[in-house]
PAKOLVO-665480 format. One line per field, with one value per atom (N, C-alpha, C): residue number from 1; atom name; x, y, z negated. Coordinates in steps of 0.2 Angstrom, whole numbers, plus 5000, padded with zeros to 4 digits. Atoms other than C-alpha are relative to their C-alpha. Layout:
resi	c(NUM, ...)
name	c(CA, ...)
xx	c(X, ...)
yy	c(Y, ...)
zz	c(Z, ...)
//
This chain:
resi	c(1, 1, 1, 2, 2, 2, 3, 3, 3, 4, 4, 4, 5, 5, 5, 6, 6, 6, 7, 7, 7, 8, 8, 8, 9, 9, 9, 10, 10, 10, 11, 11, 11, 12, 12, 12, 13, 13, 13, 14, 14, 14, 15, 15, 15, 16, 16, 16, 17, 17, 17, 18, 18, 18, 19, 19, 19, 20, 20, 20, 21, 21, 21, 22, 22, 22, 23, 23, 23, 24, 24, 24, 25, 25, 25, 26, 26, 26, 27, 27, 27, 28, 28, 28, 29, 29, 29, 30, 30, 30, 31, 31, 31, 32, 32, 32, 33, 33, 33, 34, 34, 34, 35, 35, 35, 36, 36, 36, 37, 37, 37, 38, 38, 38, 39, 39, 39, 40, 40, 40, 41, 41, 41, 42, 42, 42, 43, 43, 43, 44, 44, 44, 45, 45, 45, 46, 46, 46, 47, 47, 47, 48, 48, 48, 49, 49, 49, 50, 50, 50, 51, 51, 51, 52, 52, 52, 53, 53, 53, 54, 54, 54, 55, 55, 55, 56, 56, 56, 57, 57, 57, 58, 58, 58, 59, 59, 59, 60, 60, 60, 61, 61, 61, 62, 62, 62, 63, 63, 63, 64, 64, 64, 65, 65, 65, 66, 66, 66, 67, 67, 67, 68, 68, 68, 69, 69, 69, 70, 70, 70, 71, 71, 71, 72, 72, 72, 73, 73, 73, 74, 74, 74, 75, 75, 75, 76, 76, 76, 77, 77, 77, 78, 78, 78, 79, 79, 79, 80, 80, 80, 81, 81, 81, 82, 82, 82, 83, 83, 83, 84, 84, 84, 85, 85, 85, 86, 86, 86, 87, 87, 87, 88, 88, 88, 89, 89, 89, 90, 90, 90, 91, 91, 91, 92, 92, 92, 93, 93, 93, 94, 94, 94, 95, 95, 95, 96, 96, 96, 97, 97, 97, 98, 98, 98, 99, 99, 99, 100, 100, 100, 101, 101, 101, 102, 102, 102, 103, 103, 103, 104, 104, 104, 105, 105, 105, 106, 106, 106, 107, 107, 107, 108, 108, 108, 109, 109, 109, 110, 110, 110, 111, 111, 111)
name	c(N, CA, C, N, CA, C, N, CA, C, N, CA, C, N, CA, C, N, CA, C, N, CA, C, N, CA, C, N, CA, C, N, CA, C, N, CA, C, N, CA, C, N, CA, C, N, CA, C, N, CA, C, N, CA, C, N, CA, C, N, CA, C, N, CA, C, N, CA, C, N, CA, C, N, CA, C, N, CA, C, N, CA, C, N, CA, C, N, CA, C, N, CA, C, N, CA, C, N, CA, C, N, CA, C, N, CA, C, N, CA, C, N, CA, C, N, CA, C, N, CA, C, N, CA, C, N, CA, C, N, CA, C, N, CA, C, N, CA, C, N, CA, C, N, CA, C, N, CA, C, N, CA, C, N, CA, C, N, CA, C, N, CA, C, N, CA, C, N, CA, C, N, CA, C, N, CA, C, N, CA, C, N, CA, C, N, CA, C, N, CA, C, N, CA, C, N, CA, C, N, CA, C, N, CA, C, N, CA, C, N, CA, C, N, CA, C, N, CA, C, N, CA, C, N, CA, C, N, CA, C, N, CA, C, N, CA, C, N, CA, C, N, CA, C, N, CA, C, N, CA, C, N, CA, C, N, CA, C, N, CA, C, N, CA, C, N, CA, C, N, CA, C, N, CA, C, N, CA, C, N, CA, C, N, CA, C, N, CA, C, N, CA, C, N, CA, C, N, CA, C, N, CA, C, N, CA, C, N, CA, C, N, CA, C, N, CA, C, N, CA, C, N, CA, C, N, CA, C, N, CA, C, N, CA, C, N, CA, C, N, CA, C, N, CA, C, N, CA, C, N, CA, C, N, CA, C, N, CA, C, N, CA, C, N, CA, C, N, CA, C, N, CA, C, N, CA, C, N, CA, C, N, CA, C, N, CA, C)
xx	c(4996, 4829, 5001, 4999, 4832, 4994, 5006, 4814, 4999, 5001, 4814, 5004, 4995, 4829, 4997, 5003, 4820, 4995, 5006, 4804, 5003, 4998, 4814, 5003, 4998, 4823, 4995, 5005, 4807, 4996, 5003, 4799, 5005, 4995, 4815, 4999, 5001, 4813, 4994, 5006, 4795, 5000, 4999, 4799, 5004, 4995, 4813, 4996, 5004, 4801, 4995, 5005, 4787, 5004, 4996, 4800, 5002, 4998, 4806, 4994, 5006, 4788, 4998, 5002, 4784, 5005, 4995, 4800, 4998, 5002, 4795, 4994, 5007, 4777, 5002, 4999, 4784, 5004, 4996, 4796, 4995, 5004, 4782, 4995, 5004, 4771, 5003, 4997, 4784, 5002, 4999, 4787, 4994, 5006, 4773, 5001, 5000, 4768, 4995, 5003, 4763, 4997, 5004, 4750, 4999, 5002, 4747, 4995, 5005, 4732, 5002, 4998, 4737, 4994, 5006, 4723, 4999, 5001, 4726, 4999, 5001, 4725, 4994, 5006, 4709, 4994, 5006, 4693, 4994, 5006, 4678, 4994, 5005, 4664, 4994, 5006, 4646, 4998, 5002, 4642, 5005, 4996, 4649, 5004, 4996, 4663, 5000, 5001, 4661, 5006, 4994, 4677, 5004, 4996, 4692, 5004, 4996, 4701, 5006, 4995, 4718, 5004, 4997, 4726, 5007, 4994, 4743, 5006, 4995, 4753, 4998, 5003, 4743, 4999, 5002, 4738, 4993, 5007, 4720, 4996, 5003, 4708, 4992, 5007, 4690, 4997, 5003, 4680, 4992, 5007, 4663, 4996, 5005, 4648, 4994, 5006, 4630, 4999, 5001, 4626, 5004, 4996, 4640, 5007, 4993, 4658, 5004, 4996, 4670, 5007, 4994, 4686, 5005, 4995, 4701, 5007, 4993, 4718, 5005, 4995, 4733, 5007, 4993, 4748, 5003, 4996, 4762, 4997, 5002, 4754, 4993, 5007, 4737, 4995, 5006, 4720, 4996, 5004, 4709, 4994, 5006, 4691, 5000, 5000, 4691, 4993, 5007, 4674, 4996, 5004, 4659, 4995, 5005, 4649, 4994, 5006, 4631, 4995, 5005, 4622, 4996, 5004, 4617, 4994, 5006, 4600, 5001, 4999, 4605, 5007, 4993, 4620, 5005, 4994, 4637, 5003, 4998, 4643, 5008, 4993, 4661, 5003, 4997, 4673, 5008, 4993, 4690, 5004, 4996, 4704, 5002, 4997, 4709, 5007, 4993, 4726, 5004, 4996, 4733, 4999, 5002, 4724, 4998, 5002, 4721, 4993, 5008, 4702, 4997, 5003, 4690, 4993, 5006, 4675, 4996, 5004, 4660, 4994, 5007, 4644, 4996, 5005, 4628, 4994, 5007, 4611, 4995, 5004, 4604, 4999, 5001, 4596, 5005)
yy	c(4996, 5024, 4996, 5004, 5010, 5000, 5000, 5010, 5006, 4994, 5028, 5001, 5000, 5026, 4996, 5004, 5012, 5004, 4997, 5022, 5006, 4995, 5037, 4998, 5002, 5027, 4997, 5002, 5019, 5007, 4994, 5037, 5003, 4997, 5043, 4996, 5004, 5028, 5001, 4999, 5031, 5007, 4994, 5049, 5000, 5001, 5044, 4997, 5004, 5032, 5005, 4996, 5045, 5005, 4995, 5058, 4997, 5004, 5045, 4999, 5001, 5041, 5006, 4994, 5059, 5002, 4998, 5062, 4996, 5004, 5047, 5002, 4997, 5054, 5006, 4994, 5070, 4999, 5002, 5062, 4997, 5003, 5052, 5006, 4994, 5068, 5004, 4995, 5078, 4997, 5003, 5065, 4999, 5000, 5070, 4995, 5005, 5058, 5004, 4997, 5066, 4995, 5004, 5057, 5003, 4997, 5060, 4995, 5003, 5055, 4999, 5002, 5046, 4999, 5000, 5051, 4994, 5006, 5037, 4994, 5006, 5024, 5000, 5000, 5030, 4996, 5004, 5020, 5004, 4996, 5031, 4996, 5004, 5025, 5005, 4995, 5033, 4998, 5001, 5024, 5001, 4999, 5026, 4994, 5005, 5015, 5000, 5000, 5010, 4996, 5003, 4999, 4997, 5003, 4992, 4995, 5005, 4976, 4998, 5002, 4971, 4994, 5006, 4954, 5001, 4999, 4951, 5002, 4998, 4952, 5006, 4994, 4968, 4999, 5002, 4959, 5000, 5000, 4959, 5004, 4995, 4972, 4998, 5001, 4970, 5007, 4994, 4986, 4999, 5001, 4986, 5006, 4995, 4995, 4998, 5002, 4994, 4992, 5007, 4976, 4997, 5003, 4973, 5001, 5000, 4969, 4999, 5001, 4972, 4998, 5003, 4962, 5003, 4997, 4971, 4997, 5003, 4964, 5006, 4994, 4976, 4997, 5002, 4973, 5005, 4995, 4984, 5007, 4994, 4999, 5002, 4999, 4997, 4995, 5004, 4991, 4998, 5002, 4981, 4996, 5004, 4975, 4993, 5007, 4956, 4996, 5004, 4951, 5005, 4996, 4959, 4996, 5005, 4950, 5004, 4997, 4955, 4996, 5005, 4940, 5003, 4997, 4950, 5004, 4996, 4958, 5006, 4994, 4969, 5002, 4997, 4978, 4995, 5004, 4969, 5004, 4996, 4973, 5000, 5000, 4967, 4996, 5004, 4960, 5000, 5001, 4953, 4994, 5006, 4942, 4996, 5004, 4927, 5000, 4998, 4928, 4994, 5005, 4911, 4998, 5002, 4908, 5006, 4995, 4919, 5000, 5000, 4919, 5005, 4994, 4932, 4997, 5001, 4931, 5007, 4994, 4943, 4998, 5001, 4945, 5006, 4995, 4954, 5000, 5000, 4958, 4995, 5005, 4944, 4995, 5005, 4930, 4995)
zz	c(4995, 4715, 5006, 4994, 4727, 5004, 4997, 4731, 5004, 4997, 4735, 5006, 4994, 4747, 5005, 4995, 4756, 5003, 4997, 4758, 5004, 4996, 4764, 5006, 4994, 4777, 5004, 4996, 4783, 5003, 4998, 4784, 5006, 4995, 4794, 5006, 4995, 4805, 5004, 4997, 4809, 5004, 4997, 4813, 5006, 4994, 4825, 5005, 4995, 4834, 5003, 4998, 4835, 5005, 4996, 4842, 5007, 4994, 4855, 5004, 4996, 4860, 5003, 4997, 4863, 5005, 4995, 4873, 5006, 4994, 4884, 5003, 4997, 4886, 5005, 4996, 4892, 5006, 4994, 4904, 5005, 4995, 4912, 5003, 4998, 4913, 5005, 4996, 4921, 5007, 4994, 4935, 5004, 4996, 4947, 5006, 4994, 4961, 5005, 4995, 4977, 5005, 4995, 4989, 5006, 4994, 5007, 5003, 4996, 5017, 5007, 4993, 5033, 5004, 4996, 5045, 5005, 4995, 5058, 4997, 5004, 5044, 4996, 5004, 5037, 5003, 4998, 5038, 4997, 5003, 5037, 4998, 5003, 5026, 4999, 5002, 5025, 4993, 5007, 5009, 4995, 5006, 4992, 4998, 5002, 4986, 4992, 5007, 4968, 4996, 5003, 4965, 5005, 4995, 4973, 4996, 5003, 4968, 5005, 4996, 4975, 4998, 5002, 4975, 4998, 5003, 4967, 5005, 4996, 4983, 5005, 4997, 4989, 5008, 4993, 5006, 5001, 5000, 5002, 4995, 5005, 4995, 5001, 5000, 4990, 4998, 5002, 4991, 4999, 5002, 4982, 5001, 4999, 4987, 4996, 5004, 4980, 5000, 5000, 4986, 5005, 4995, 4998, 4998, 5001, 4997, 5007, 4994, 5011, 4998, 5001, 5012, 5006, 4995, 5020, 4999, 5000, 5025, 5001, 5000, 5022, 5003, 4997, 5034, 5003, 4997, 5039, 4999, 5001, 5031, 5003, 4997, 5040, 4997, 5003, 5032, 5006, 4995, 5043, 4997, 5003, 5039, 5003, 4998, 5040, 4999, 5002, 5032, 4996, 5003, 5026, 4996, 5004, 5012, 4997, 5002, 5010, 4998, 5002, 5003, 4994, 5006, 4987, 5002, 4999, 4986, 4995, 5005, 4970, 5000, 5001, 4964, 4998, 5003, 4963, 4995, 5006, 4946, 5000, 5000, 4947, 5005, 4995, 4959, 4998, 5002, 4954, 5004, 4997, 4961, 4994, 5005, 4951, 4999, 5001, 4943, 5003, 4998, 4948, 5008, 4993, 4965, 5004, 4996, 4979, 5002, 4999, 4977, 4996, 5004, 4971, 4998, 5003, 4961, 4999, 5001, 4959, 4997, 5002, 4950, 5001, 4998, 4953, 4996, 5004, 4946, 5003, 4997, 4957, 4994, 5005, 4947, 5000)
//
């Protein structure tokens, strides 16, 4: 009898957890985020961008193109191109910031 009571309590606890989880999901989905494009801050690009990496204080962004990485500085709501890295001959596969240092690493299909 005690075993049945324990199992019943466990099942009720699981059901309560699932209901709470579903409620939280619904709350998150109902909180819509609206974005606006700020034309005067836009930087037109002719080539396709394949990935973006942002450092931990959001002051530097890496934008990855086919074989090129553009480094942007972000200050007071404005992005400015500060460096263009194009030493790779083939596609750049990944670009990431290191967690502890403000340095970035990337790899490509170059030898």
